Structure formats: structure tokens, C-alpha cells
N, C-alpha and C positions, 0 to 999 in steps of 0.2 A: 616222604616217609623218612624218618632219620633213624639210622641204626646205631646204637649205643655201643661204645667199647666195651668188651667183656672185663678189661683190665685198664682202667683210666691210666693215661700217661702221668708220670710224675709232674708236679708244677713246674713250669719253665716259661719264663717271660717270651723268649724267642719262638718258642712251639705256639704259645698264644698268638704271636704276630703272624706267624705263617698259617696259622688255622683262620685267621681273619683273612687273610688274602686268598685262601683257597676258592671259595665261591668264584671270585672274579677270575682265577685261573682256569676253572671249570667252564666258566661262559665263553671263554676265548678258545678253549682247546680243540673245538670241533673245526673252527674256521682254520686255525693253523695246522692241524692235522691234515685238512683237505688239501692246503696249498702247499705244505712242507714249508710253510713260512716260519722264521724266528720270533718266539713270542716276547717281542721287544717291550710291551706294554708290562708283562709280567715283571722283566727285570728292571723297568723303571721303578715299580714300585718295590722291589727288593732292595734297590739302591736308597730309595726314599726313606726306608724303615731301618736303613743299616745292617741288613740282613746278609749282604756280601761280605761284611766284617764280622760274621758270626764267630769263626774261629780264631780272630785276631785278639791278642791280649789287650785288656783295657787300657794299659798304658800307652798302647799304640793308637787308641781310637775305636777298638773293636768291642765286640759283647763278651769275650773271654771264655766262650762256650766249651764245655767238654765233648768227647767223642758221644757219650750218652745223650747230650742235648743236641747234637748234630742229628742223631738217629731220631729223635722226637720231631725235630723240625722237617727233616726229609720226608718222614713219613705223611706228616700234616700237608706239605707240599703237594706229594704224588698221589694225595686222596684228591686234589684239585686237577693237577696235569703231570702225568708221568714225565712228560717231555720237559718241562720246566724243571722239575725236580731233579732229572738226570744231568741236565747242564749244570744246574746248581751242584751236584755231587761232585762233578769234576774239579769246580772251582775250589770247593770245601776240601777236596782232596789233597789239593796243592797247599792251601793256605793252613789247613790243619796240620800237615806234615812238616811245614815250616815252623809253626808255632810250637809242636813237639821237639824241635831239634833244639834243645838247650844246651847249656854250656859243656856239660859232661859229656853228651851225646856227640856233639862236635868235636870235642877232644878226643873221644875214642876214634873218630873217622878220620882224625887228622886235619880238620877243616883250616882253612887258612884264616890268620888273625882277624883279618878284616870282614870275614862273612858274616859275624854278628850285625854289623850295620847293616850291610847289604840285605840280610833276611829281614831286618826290622823295617827297611825302607819299602820292600815288597809287601809286607804284611800291612803297613800304614796305606800303601797304595789301594789295597783291597778295601779296608776300613773306609776309604774316601771314595769308593766307588769302582775301582778298576776289577775287571772281570778277566779271569784266568781259564785256559783251556789245557786239556791233556792231550798231547800229540805224541802217542807211544805206538800204536798198532800199525801195521803195515800189510799191504796186499801182498798175499803169498805166505805172511808169516803170522798174522793175526796179532794176538797179543803174546806171543812167545819173544819176549824181550832178549832172550839169548841169542835170537835169529835176526835182530836189528841189521839192516843193511844203511840205513841213515848214517854218515861218516862225519867227523869233525877233522880237522887239521889245524895244528898251531900256525898262527901268524905272529908277525912282529909285536903286535898289541893285544891278541887275543885268539879267536878261532874263528874258522870258516866252516859252516854247517851245511852240507849238501844232502839231499834224500827228499822222499815224499812219505806222508803220513796217511793213513786211512781213519775212518770212524772217529773224526775230530769233532766233538760235540761243541756247538757254538762257533764253529768256523767262520772267520770273517766278521764277528761280533766280538771276540776276545781282544784285550788289550795287550795279551802275551800268552805264550804258548810254552808249557812244559815239554821239552823235546827230549827224546832218548837218541844216544847216536854213540856210535863206536870209532875208536881211532882209525882213520884212513888206513894206517899201515900195521894195525894190530892184528896178530894172528890170532890172539883168543879174545872171545866176546867180553871184553872189559866195557862195559856199557856205562856212560855218563848220562847224567841230566843237565840240561840247560835251559834256562828261561830266556826265551828269545821274542821281544817285542813285535808286534804287527806292524808291518811297514814294508819299505822296499827290500826285496828279496824274499818276501813271503807271499805266495799266489795261492788263492782259494780256487779249487776246480769243482764246480757244483755237480756232484755225483750223488748225493743222498736221495735215494728213491725207496724206501724200505717198506717191510711188511707193518712194523710198528715203530713207536717212539719217532713219528716222521717229523716233527716239529723241532727235534733237537738241531738240524743243520749240520750232521754230522759228516761233511764233505771231507774230501781229500784235500791236503795242504801240501804243497810243494816248498820246499826250502833251499835257497842258495843264497845265503848270508853270512855277512861278517859282525860278529858280536865281539864286545869287550872280554876282557877275562873274567871279570865279575859275573858275566851270564853263567859260568859254569858254577852249580849250586854246591855251596860248600868249599869251593876251589879245590876239590878233590875228584879225581878222575876215577871211574870204576865201581861206584858205590850202587848203581843200580840193583844189580842181582842180589848182592847180601842184604840189602835193606828189604827186597820183596820177601826174603825168606824170614829174617828178623822180625819184621813188623808188617804182615799182611793186610792189616786192617783196611787201609786206605786202597787197596787193589782188588779186595775180595769183599768185606763186610760193608762197606759203605753202600753198595748196590743193594744189599739186602734191605736196608730201610726204606729205599724207594720202592721196591716191588713189594713190600709188605703193605705200603700205601696204595699201590695200585689194587693190590687184592681187596683191600678193604673199599675202595671206589668201586669194584665190581660189585661187591655186597650191596653197596648203598643204591647204584644204579639199578641192579636187577630188581631190589625190593621195591622201588619206586615204580617201575615198569609193571612189576606184577600186581601190585595193589590197585594200580590205575586201570587195569583190565580185569580186575577180578579173579585173576588166577591163583592168588594167595589163598584161595579157599579150598584149592585142591590139595588133599594130604600130599601126594607125591612131591608136589612142588614145594610145600612147606618143609618137607623133609630135605630136599637138596639145600634150600635157603639155611636151614639149620647146620647142616653138616659143613657147608662153606663158612658160616659164622664161626663155628667151633675150630675149623682149621685154621682161619685167619687169626684167630685169637692167639692160637698156639704159635702160628709163625711170629706174630708180633712178641709174643712173650721170649721166643728164643733170640729174636734181634734185640730185644732189650737187655737180656742177659749178657749176650756178647758184647753189646755196647757199655754195659757196665763195667764188664771185665777189662774192655780195653782203656777205660777211663782210668780204672784202679791199678791195673798192672799190665800196660802194654808189652807185648812180645813175650809174655810168659807162656811157657808151653801149653798149660791149660787155657789161657786166653786164647790161643792161636786155634785150638780145637774148636772152640765156641765160634770164632770167626768164620771158619770153613762150614760149621753147621749152620750158621746163619744165612750164608749165601745159598747153601743147598736146599734148605727149607723154604725161604722165601720165594726163590726163583720158581722151585716146583709147585709150591702152594699157588702161587699168582697164576701160572698156567692152568692148574687141574681146576681151581675154583671158577675162574672166569670161564673155561670152557663148559663145566656143570651147570653154570647159571645161565648163560646163553641157551642151552638145550632147553631148560626150564622156561625161559622166557619166549620161545618160539621164533619162527621165521621173521617175524616183525622187527624184532631187536637186532636180526643180523643185516638189516639195511644200512648203506652207507649213511652216515649222519646220526645214527643212534649212538648214545653215549656208550652203552654197553658193547656195541660192535667195536669202537675205538680202543674202548678199555682192553677187549679181548684179544687186540692185536698189540697192544703195548705189553701186557700181561705175557705174551707169549716169548716176549724178548729176554725175559729174566733169566731163563736158564740156558739162554744162548750167549749171555755176555760172561767175559772173563771174571772169575773161572768158571767154566761152564759147569753144569750139574754133574756131569760124569766126571770132570776132573775133581771137584769137591768131594764127590762120592768116593773116587779112588784114593784120595789123600786121606779121608777119614778111614777108609778100609784099611790102609796100610799102618795108620796109628793103633787102631784096634787090634791088629794083628801084631803087635809089638814090633812093628819095623819102623824105619825112619822115613816119614813121608817126604821130607826134604832133601833126601838124598838123590832123588830124582830130579832132573830140570825140569821143572813144572812152567817155568818162565822164559 
């Protein structure tokens, strides 16, 4: 049974590509979930059709997509495999942020003169198939970037970075990691970004055994590595926290598209199960499906509006409010819809190996990923009550 979207996505060639790949992702998802293995075939296909260069400008070999295009693509991927979409989200958050770092923004940040060429090299690498991973969270600190303990120290020709990161999706399969680190001798949490190639001095510790999103391979990664000066993104130290407040879309709203897609997958999987067993003839079951479909359509509409605004006016106060709304609504909707539909489907759908059981576990992770639903709701509550939600240290 196919469940049509209440509001069709705008035409986007990249979204069509992702929609075509999603059935294959879904066929392989259960095996990767059970074994916790990285979906290598999914990423071979993504490389093959150029989607790792989704956010890369066309002149550098990419597809030149906007944030709104990204949201459509991520939703399609997540309808097939939430884990694959989440790994892709991390890659896109790096390439998308780099692509948005135009000359004006670089000048405002005081970027080094040669950074534009380094940025273009990194983006061209993604278009050619390089996969990038995010290494920001740490054990005991979570995603609180201001609590980063990984440190850097200047060397004669660059930096030495030491520390350990957790929840690194795609660990061991990425070509490079976006690492947050603070100056070893710094008293204040002036946190910087480094792009660290995978290689000597980078060690993956296989720790990932989670409730959901099991195929993301989000293991711990330990760093004791020397990198050249060009590894410091922008050539500017201490930009992490200011950028997180100015333009939170890649830290907050990019997840929203993934979990809206996971919620849509729950409706699809439940509808198929219910029809196969004749349960769709029960009015109480139909009512649950109807409420779920309406909730998912509403979440998708919020995500699209946030993405549209990010594409049109990134960093604007009104845009940022939609960014936080999108993460809250998508995370909560995925959890609520998948739980309700699992109840409607009955105990048979709760067995390991059933698509809805896997989707239920994946969906439950949406409200837990940063920014968590409570953090999003608090940010919005402060804003509604005429406060400054960014006055508090949320990162």
C-alpha cells in the first residue's frame, strides 16, 4: 500500500534521485540494523549519482542545492533508511555550511586570505565522493560545545589535536572529521573547528550499540593528531559558539528533515502491515492511521517552511524561530506517530525484524538528538515570552 503525501514536495531533481534510491535503502536497512553495520552499498549508490556533492556549488562539480533542496532529499532518504539519512545529514551539514561561507561572511569572521581556496578544495572533494563526518559531542558533555574538552595546541607548522569524541556517525568510513577543540591553555571556551583527515592519529573505538539508528556506526573516535594550519576552518579560532547562535540550521533543523521522513516511513510500514492482516477495516485502527497521517503532513509542512526560510534568509530572527520549531515538531511527531501506529499494528509488528519495530526505535531518537525537544521548547518559550533565547548558553 502506498500512502500519498498530503502536500507533494516541490520538484527537485536531487529529491527524485533520493526517492529512487530509497526502496533499496529500505531493503537493506533491517540487515544493517540487526548487525549494526555501516550501509556501505547505500553510500556507493549516493556517490554514484553525485548526491555526496548535493550542497557543493555547480562550478566545483556539485549539484548546487539549497537548504530547501537538502530537506527534500533527506526526507526521501529517511523514508528508506533513517540511519543512512542521518549519516548523510552530517556530511551535508559540513558541505552546506562550507558552501554558505561566502566572501562576505568570511570577511566578517576575519577568515584567512587563503581559506577560500581551501574551502573550494574540500567542497570539490565531496563532489568527487569524499564523505565527511561530524565529531563534536563528547562523553559527559554531550553536544554542549562550550564544554568541549578536546584541545588543540599550536605547533611550528599547524596544530596538535588531542581528545575523544562520541556519537560520530560514519566513524571509520569517513574521509575526514569536523572536530571541535578548544585551545589547550585557554581559560575561556573559545572553541574552534578543524577538518581532520582520517589516518594516523585517528582511532575508532567500536562503542555504538544503541536503541535506534543502529546502522549509523556512531562510535567513539580518539584523536592525537598533528594537522597543518589549513585544517583550521576559516583560519579563525573561536568561531564555533558564535556561529551556532547566528545560524543554527545545520545544528538543529537539518535533523528535522530526517525525522519527518522517518515518521512518513512509519505511516507507510503500518499501512502495509494493517492492510495485509485486514486490520484496516477496524474504525479505531483507521482513526489512528488518519491522525498519524495528518500529524506527519503537518510536520513536513513545518520542516518545509523552515527550510524555505533558511534558503531565503539564513540567520534572520524569524528564520531561526522556524528552525527550532521544525526540530521540536519533527522529533516529537516521529516518536508519537510511530508509537501509536505500533499499538495499532499489534504485537506481531513488535517482533525484531519487522520494519515498523525498527522504524519505531529510529523514530524515538529524534527527540533525543541535539537540540533535544525540551531544549527546543524552552528556546521557543523564551522567545514567545519576549526574552532572548540565545542569552543562555545552549551549546
